[in-house]
C-alpha angles and dihedrals in degrees: 000000000000110000145140114275137159124266123205119207102211091194090064096038113106094191096245092139095219093129093051090053092047094050102086090180090066096232095136128066133179108245120182090341095310133100113248134181097234099165112043092178089060094057111097093190094235094117102228086156097054102078091048095059109100095194102045092244094141126074140153125258136177111232145127109293139146115275118264106271106207093176092056091047092052092047091052091047091050091050089055093044092251117133109206130285113355088226089066096051110125117236141157119238115207117217127196128201130024124297115246114265097205109103115240120225118234115250095195111129105172141050139235099037099179108105092220091055102041113111111236095223098047110143089228090075095063109101090358131156097217124218115197107188136180106237094239094058096077090055095045100045113059098204095046095127094047098042103034116012099048109103095000137102108239130223119176131193148144116218092196095056099033092046090210138121105241095191096094093050091047091046091055092048093048095041097047099042139052097253111176102192141355126218120187117199112190139164121252091246117109097244090065088067087082091063094048091047093049091055092048093048092048092052092047094049092045091063090218124134098232125157113247124198123184120199123186123208117203120224090252090061098256125123115251111250093017 
């Protein structure tokens, strides 16, 4: 079948193995010191591995490839004692102290916020500081409205659940409107790499010199590097 799948340029690959570690499906192996897509039917085409590559050796391509075999991936993960995507691992997060009682005002200034639903030509995009957020981030980070939504136009998505490449939609929004800046807020889990990569690809293809900021939220609700 014709589908989107990753391509690894072995000439650019420096053998660091970051992509193999990031691919929780197990589609990539290190062979003779180079990353190689050894199981095409394990590649879901979301590109979790792309943002981890320090040399830009990984890209997407449309070509004939076996269909993504989720059952085979899960069977292989179970054999290794791995239970699915690390971002879906259940855990309890202990909180100390009392939650503030003062109500917080919403900072949301646009609708719809779902990336799949947002109209490309909406007037709100002209002159906008764009916020592209993984949908879990607003739940994980308590001050999301204050620190990220205020003064920005919001687009929300999850590449793992939507099973879509957002780069073409983002490219159209950025290309056809006067977007001033782009902020990506993602979770630390690997599947959020697809959202970050889509934003980077859209900016690159647009040919515009727009400032990009990427912020990572950890699963305990803290900002990475804070």
